[in-house]
LOVODREN-395814 format. One record per residue: residue number from 1; x, y, z of N, C-alpha, C in turn. Coordinates in Angstrom, 3 decimals. Layout:
LOKE/NUM/X/Y/Z/X/Y/Z/X/Y/Z
...
END
This chain:
LOKE/1/-54.636/37.044/29.808/-54.300/37.807/30.996/-53.255/37.048/31.811
LOKE/2/-52.261/37.764/32.287/-51.179/37.154/33.061/-51.671/36.785/34.454
LOKE/3/-51.254/35.603/34.907/-51.607/35.154/36.251/-50.512/35.561/37.220
LOKE/4/-50.906/35.734/38.473/-49.938/36.038/39.515/-49.726/34.774/40.334
LOKE/5/-48.465/34.399/40.505/-48.119/33.236/41.318/-47.118/33.686/42.382
LOKE/6/-46.860/32.792/43.329/-45.863/33.111/44.358/-44.487/33.287/43.718
LOKE/7/-44.228/32.562/42.660/-42.953/32.706/41.960/-42.814/34.119/41.410
LOKE/8/-43.879/34.637/40.809/-43.847/36.000/40.279/-43.719/37.035/41.398
LOKE/9/-44.391/36.800/42.506/-44.307/37.726/43.641/-42.884/37.765/44.182
LOKE/10/-42.281/36.594/44.374/-40.908/36.532/44.871/-39.952/37.184/43.876
LOKE/11/-40.152/36.928/42.583/-39.330/37.567/41.558/-39.472/39.073/41.576
LOKE/12/-40.679/39.561/41.799/-40.915/41.000/41.871/-40.243/41.640/43.077
LOKE/13/-40.342/40.978/44.221/-39.677/41.485/45.433/-38.168/41.492/45.229
LOKE/14/-37.637/40.415/44.644/-36.195/40.349/44.371/-35.782/41.445/43.396
LOKE/15/-36.607/41.706/42.383/-36.312/42.749/41.409/-36.254/44.118/42.075
LOKE/16/-37.234/44.430/42.905/-37.257/45.731/43.584/-36.070/45.897/44.536
LOKE/17/-35.786/44.865/45.319/-34.662/44.930/46.248/-33.340/45.060/45.495
LOKE/18/-33.183/44.297/44.429/-31.958/44.340/43.642/-31.788/45.698/42.961
LOKE/19/-32.858/46.251/42.426/-32.785/47.569/41.790/-32.377/48.637/42.807
LOKE/20/-32.933/48.557/44.016/-32.559/49.505/45.077/-31.076/49.375/45.412
LOKE/21/-30.602/48.144/45.599/-29.192/47.941/45.942/-28.266/48.363/44.804
LOKE/22/-28.645/48.066/43.571/-27.832/48.473/42.420/-27.720/49.987/42.367
LOKE/23/-28.832/50.673/42.555/-28.830/52.145/42.575/-27.937/52.665/43.699
LOKE/24/-27.966/51.989/44.838/-27.171/52.409/46.006/-25.667/52.283/45.747
LOKE/25/-25.241/51.405/44.837/-23.811/51.251/44.567/-23.201/52.482/43.901
LOKE/26/-24.019/53.401/43.422/-23.514/54.633/42.816/-23.417/55.776/43.822
LOKE/27/-23.601/55.483/45.098/-23.498/56.480/46.161/-22.067/57.011/46.244
LOKE/28/-21.925/58.261/46.663/-20.612/58.900/46.786/-19.669/58.148/47.721
LOKE/29/-20.202/57.442/48.706/-19.369/56.744/49.685/-18.502/55.664/49.046
LOKE/30/-18.855/55.190/47.871/-18.128/54.106/47.226/-17.196/54.574/46.116
LOKE/31/-16.959/55.853/45.996/-16.124/56.408/44.932/-14.651/56.405/45.347
LOKE/32/-14.070/55.217/45.532/-12.676/55.098/45.959/-11.934/54.079/45.089
LOKE/33/-12.114/54.129/43.795/-11.572/53.094/42.908/-10.051/53.067/42.849
LOKE/34/-9.372/54.158/43.118/-7.914/54.179/43.025/-7.262/53.258/44.049
LOKE/35/-7.918/53.021/45.151/-7.356/52.190/46.218/-7.336/50.717/45.835
LOKE/36/-8.285/50.251/45.054/-8.417/48.820/44.766/-8.201/48.519/43.290
LOKE/37/-7.041/48.832/42.795/-6.646/48.514/41.418/-7.612/49.078/40.377
LOKE/38/-8.183/50.241/40.652/-9.055/50.912/39.696/-10.471/50.399/39.625
LOKE/39/-10.849/49.488/40.520/-12.184/48.911/40.434/-13.116/49.379/41.536
LOKE/40/-12.665/49.646/42.687/-13.509/50.090/43.779/-14.258/48.951/44.437
LOKE/41/-14.843/49.218/45.589/-15.499/48.158/46.361/-16.821/47.680/45.784
LOKE/42/-17.358/48.367/44.787/-18.643/47.957/44.229/-18.511/47.333/42.844
LOKE/43/-17.283/47.071/42.422/-17.070/46.474/41.100/-17.787/45.133/40.967
LOKE/44/-17.462/44.201/41.831/-18.081/42.880/41.743/-19.554/42.893/42.157
LOKE/45/-19.945/43.610/43.220/-21.384/43.657/43.540/-22.254/44.164/42.390
LOKE/46/-21.744/45.106/41.598/-22.536/45.573/40.453/-22.738/44.466/39.430
LOKE/47/-21.729/43.640/39.229/-21.859/42.515/38.300/-22.925/41.548/38.825
LOKE/48/-22.832/41.207/40.108/-23.787/40.274/40.709/-25.198/40.865/40.681
LOKE/49/-25.330/42.125/41.056/-26.658/42.754/41.074/-27.232/42.887/39.669
LOKE/50/-26.400/43.158/38.681/-26.877/43.202/37.297/-27.420/41.850/36.855
LOKE/51/-26.693/40.794/37.204/-27.176/39.438/36.886/-28.467/39.144/37.635
LOKE/52/-28.549/39.581/38.892/-29.775/39.346/39.672/-30.970/40.088/39.077
LOKE/53/-30.748/41.281/38.522/-31.844/42.003/37.862/-32.394/41.179/36.693
LOKE/54/-31.506/40.663/35.869/-31.930/39.861/34.716/-32.626/38.584/35.178
LOKE/55/-32.048/37.914/36.177/-32.644/36.667/36.666/-33.991/36.910/37.346
LOKE/56/-34.144/38.039/38.032/-35.437/38.363/38.646/-36.521/38.532/37.585
LOKE/57/-36.160/39.171/36.489/-37.117/39.299/35.380/-37.485/37.932/34.815
LOKE/58/-36.510/37.035/34.721/-36.779/35.686/34.238/-37.704/34.931/35.196
LOKE/59/-37.510/35.110/36.499/-38.366/34.455/37.494/-39.798/34.975/37.382
LOKE/60/-39.945/36.277/37.217/-41.290/36.864/37.052/-41.959/36.284/35.808
LOKE/61/-41.219/36.217/34.707/-41.771/35.690/33.457/-42.191/34.226/33.604
LOKE/62/-41.323/33.413/34.198/-41.645/31.997/34.386/-42.820/31.813/35.342
LOKE/63/-42.939/32.683/36.328/-44.029/32.585/37.291/-45.397/32.840/36.685
LOKE/64/-45.428/33.493/35.537/-46.716/33.751/34.876/-47.364/32.465/34.391
LOKE/65/-46.599/31.388/34.293/-47.127/30.116/33.816/-47.770/29.297/34.928
LOKE/66/-47.613/29.736/36.161/-48.127/28.994/37.306/-49.372/29.663/37.873
LOKE/67/-50.171/28.874/38.560/-51.337/29.415/39.257/-50.943/29.724/40.705
LOKE/68/-51.643/30.647/41.315/-51.395/30.996/42.709/-51.872/29.854/43.595
LOKE/69/-50.944/29.241/44.302/-51.258/28.092/45.149/-50.977/28.451/46.602
LOKE/70/-51.646/27.780/47.529/-51.361/28.060/48.939/-49.947/27.616/49.307
LOKE/71/-49.373/28.299/50.264/-48.017/27.987/50.714/-48.117/27.101/51.947
LOKE/72/-47.403/25.986/51.923/-47.417/25.055/53.051/-46.596/25.626/54.202
LOKE/73/-47.005/25.373/55.443/-46.249/25.879/56.596/-44.798/25.396/56.608
LOKE/74/-44.562/24.167/56.131/-43.191/23.657/56.090/-42.323/24.505/55.162
LOKE/75/-42.876/24.965/54.060/-42.125/25.814/53.141/-41.761/27.139/53.803
LOKE/76/-42.699/27.716/54.535/-42.411/28.961/55.247/-41.333/28.751/56.301
LOKE/77/-41.377/27.607/56.984/-40.367/27.288/57.980/-38.993/27.148/57.332
LOKE/78/-38.927/26.494/56.178/-37.653/26.355/55.464/-37.104/27.703/55.011
LOKE/79/-37.973/28.565/54.514/-37.534/29.900/54.096/-36.998/30.670/55.303
LOKE/80/-37.717/30.618/56.422/-37.254/31.298/57.636/-35.930/30.741/58.132
LOKE/81/-35.777/29.425/58.086/-34.519/28.803/58.523/-33.376/29.188/57.586
LOKE/82/-33.637/29.227/56.281/-32.599/29.622/55.331/-32.194/31.075/55.535
LOKE/83/-33.165/31.932/55.787/-32.841/33.336/56.074/-32.046/33.467/57.369
LOKE/84/-32.434/32.692/58.389/-31.696/32.710/59.654/-30.270/32.221/59.477
LOKE/85/-30.096/31.144/58.720/-28.757/30.619/58.445/-27.932/31.646/57.677
LOKE/86/-28.550/32.343/56.744/-27.845/33.376/55.992/-27.413/34.516/56.911
LOKE/87/-28.275/34.898/57.847/-27.898/35.920/58.828/-26.726/35.483/59.684
LOKE/88/-26.739/34.222/60.121/-25.610/33.691/60.890/-24.334/33.682/60.045
LOKE/89/-24.474/33.350/58.777/-23.325/33.348/57.865/-22.707/34.739/57.757
LOKE/90/-23.547/35.743/57.598/-23.048/37.119/57.486/-22.311/37.524/58.758
LOKE/91/-22.868/37.171/59.908/-22.193/37.474/61.174/-20.901/36.681/61.301
LOKE/92/-20.899/35.437/60.854/-19.714/34.586/60.970/-18.585/35.060/60.066
LOKE/93/-18.911/35.673/58.954/-17.863/36.182/58.065/-16.971/37.165/58.821
LOKE/94/-17.577/37.998/59.632/-16.807/39.013/60.342/-16.059/38.443/61.547
LOKE/95/-16.509/37.327/62.093/-15.842/36.771/63.271/-14.903/35.619/62.925
LOKE/96/-15.293/34.740/62.014/-14.477/33.573/61.675/-13.714/33.759/60.369
LOKE/97/-14.037/34.775/59.610/-13.396/34.997/58.315/-14.224/34.407/57.186
LOKE/98/-13.961/34.904/55.975/-14.742/34.499/54.814/-14.639/33.003/54.534
LOKE/99/-13.434/32.481/54.529/-13.238/31.100/54.101/-13.907/30.092/55.032
LOKE/100/-13.731/30.241/56.320/-14.347/29.309/57.273/-15.868/29.440/57.253
LOKE/101/-16.371/30.670/57.309/-17.824/30.886/57.327/-18.474/30.373/56.048
LOKE/102/-17.847/30.614/54.911/-18.419/30.175/53.639/-18.395/28.661/53.516
LOKE/103/-17.344/28.028/54.004/-17.267/26.568/53.964/-18.417/25.945/54.754
LOKE/104/-18.662/26.448/55.950/-19.763/25.930/56.773/-21.109/26.212/56.098
LOKE/105/-21.284/27.413/55.571/-22.547/27.802/54.945/-22.837/26.962/53.701
LOKE/106/-21.808/26.744/52.859/-22.000/25.965/51.632/-22.375/24.519/51.953
LOKE/107/-21.921/24.007/53.081/-22.329/22.671/53.499/-23.738/22.690/54.101
LOKE/108/-24.016/23.655/54.970/-25.253/23.652/55.760/-26.509/24.001/54.954
LOKE/109/-26.419/24.940/54.025/-27.629/25.374/53.315/-28.266/24.279/52.474
LOKE/110/-27.530/23.574/51.611/-28.196/22.502/50.860/-28.742/21.406/51.776
LOKE/111/-28.010/21.126/52.855/-28.470/20.111/53.811/-29.796/20.554/54.440
LOKE/112/-29.862/21.813/54.831/-31.091/22.358/55.423/-32.261/22.266/54.451
LOKE/113/-32.000/22.509/53.180/-33.057/22.507/52.174/-33.401/21.116/51.657
LOKE/114/-32.738/20.082/52.197/-33.127/18.725/51.878/-32.271/18.013/50.852
LOKE/115/-31.228/18.637/50.370/-30.355/17.983/49.390/-29.394/17.076/50.148
LOKE/116/-29.322/15.797/49.775/-28.553/14.829/50.557/-27.456/14.114/49.771
LOKE/117/-27.101/14.564/48.591/-26.030/13.944/47.830/-24.694/14.431/48.406
LOKE/118/-24.109/13.616/49.286/-22.911/14.037/50.009/-21.705/14.222/49.095
LOKE/119/-21.648/13.528/47.985/-20.532/13.716/47.053/-20.566/15.135/46.484
LOKE/120/-21.722/15.566/46.035/-21.857/16.907/45.463/-21.642/17.966/46.544
LOKE/121/-22.262/17.779/47.705/-22.088/18.748/48.796/-20.621/18.823/49.206
LOKE/122/-19.950/17.678/49.298/-18.541/17.668/49.683/-17.649/18.389/48.691
LOKE/123/-17.873/18.138/47.398/-17.068/18.808/46.372/-17.332/20.312/46.398
LOKE/124/-18.592/20.702/46.476/-18.920/22.132/46.531/-18.337/22.793/47.778
LOKE/125/-18.399/22.095/48.909/-17.869/22.636/50.149/-16.356/22.817/50.064
LOKE/126/-15.675/21.922/49.370/-14.222/22.009/49.256/-13.770/23.004/48.186
LOKE/127/-14.494/23.087/47.080/-14.033/23.876/45.938/-14.563/25.308/45.936
LOKE/128/-15.846/25.493/46.144/-16.471/26.807/45.983/-15.858/27.898/46.865
LOKE/129/-15.725/27.704/48.186/-15.169/28.791/49.006/-13.747/29.187/48.602
LOKE/130/-12.914/28.202/48.282/-11.530/28.498/47.894/-11.499/29.213/46.543
LOKE/131/-12.342/28.781/45.609/-12.378/29.424/44.289/-12.841/30.873/44.397
LOKE/132/-13.881/31.123/45.176/-14.366/32.497/45.344/-13.308/33.342/46.041
LOKE/133/-12.693/32.785/47.088/-11.639/33.513/47.791/-10.514/33.872/46.823
LOKE/134/-10.076/32.926/45.996/-8.999/33.164/45.051/-9.366/34.263/44.051
LOKE/135/-10.564/34.190/43.501/-10.989/35.188/42.510/-11.008/36.578/43.134
LOKE/136/-11.576/36.710/44.320/-11.643/38.015/44.955/-10.261/38.518/45.364
LOKE/137/-9.527/37.705/46.112/-8.256/38.141/46.693/-7.150/38.285/45.652
LOKE/138/-7.018/37.337/44.772/-5.877/37.322/43.854/-6.163/38.008/42.513
LOKE/139/-7.339/37.778/41.942/-7.626/38.356/40.631/-8.195/39.771/40.718
LOKE/140/-9.213/39.964/41.557/-9.844/41.285/41.670/-9.149/42.191/42.676
LOKE/141/-8.253/41.631/43.493/-7.545/42.387/44.539/-8.509/43.027/45.525
LOKE/142/-9.593/42.307/45.829/-10.575/42.761/46.816/-10.352/41.940/48.076
LOKE/143/-10.018/42.601/49.157/-9.688/41.916/50.403/-10.969/41.439/51.078
LOKE/144/-10.999/40.159/51.427/-12.122/39.574/52.148/-11.751/39.459/53.626
LOKE/145/-12.750/39.417/54.507/-12.430/39.269/55.937/-11.615/38.006/56.191
LOKE/146/-10.510/38.170/56.889/-9.610/37.050/57.153/-9.997/36.341/58.440
LOKE/147/-9.585/35.097/58.525/-9.820/34.306/59.720/-8.802/34.689/60.791
LOKE/148/-9.240/34.807/62.025/-8.272/35.077/63.086/-7.403/33.861/63.397
LOKE/149/-7.751/32.688/62.872/-7.038/31.450/63.165/-6.115/30.989/62.045
LOKE/150/-6.344/31.460/60.815/-5.543/31.040/59.674/-4.814/32.254/59.095
LOKE/151/-3.507/32.224/59.058/-2.746/33.374/58.585/-2.893/33.612/57.086
LOKE/152/-2.935/32.557/56.301/-2.975/32.709/54.837/-4.352/33.069/54.311
LOKE/153/-5.390/32.798/55.078/-6.753/33.046/54.609/-7.436/34.053/55.487
END
């Protein structure tokens, strides 16, 4: 008999949320592919959501190997702080632009979660936001929110 663990519960919630969002990408409001080089605004989100569906199933499967354990209050606090930081990041994208907001977020999230290898955090902070910006803006021709302070980004 399969056991239920917090890992499986989280994987199940992620699976349901991801399936809902994936289904929502087929809404009539997003049928404007001619404007964005034939791909439309949901081209990349569908790829990400498809990967998340597969990964959610993997999380559920792996969670079957664990027993249901109590959750420590510190873990709940970290999850709440990470969600709060993510909310601030989403708001900052619209006010500071994608590149600045993502740079701060990529630095702050691992630090918040306890990762302290500054070499890795520094490289990720410098490379990841620029690489994602380049892929979206230059390769996929999907415009990201620009910074009011930087003309090129």
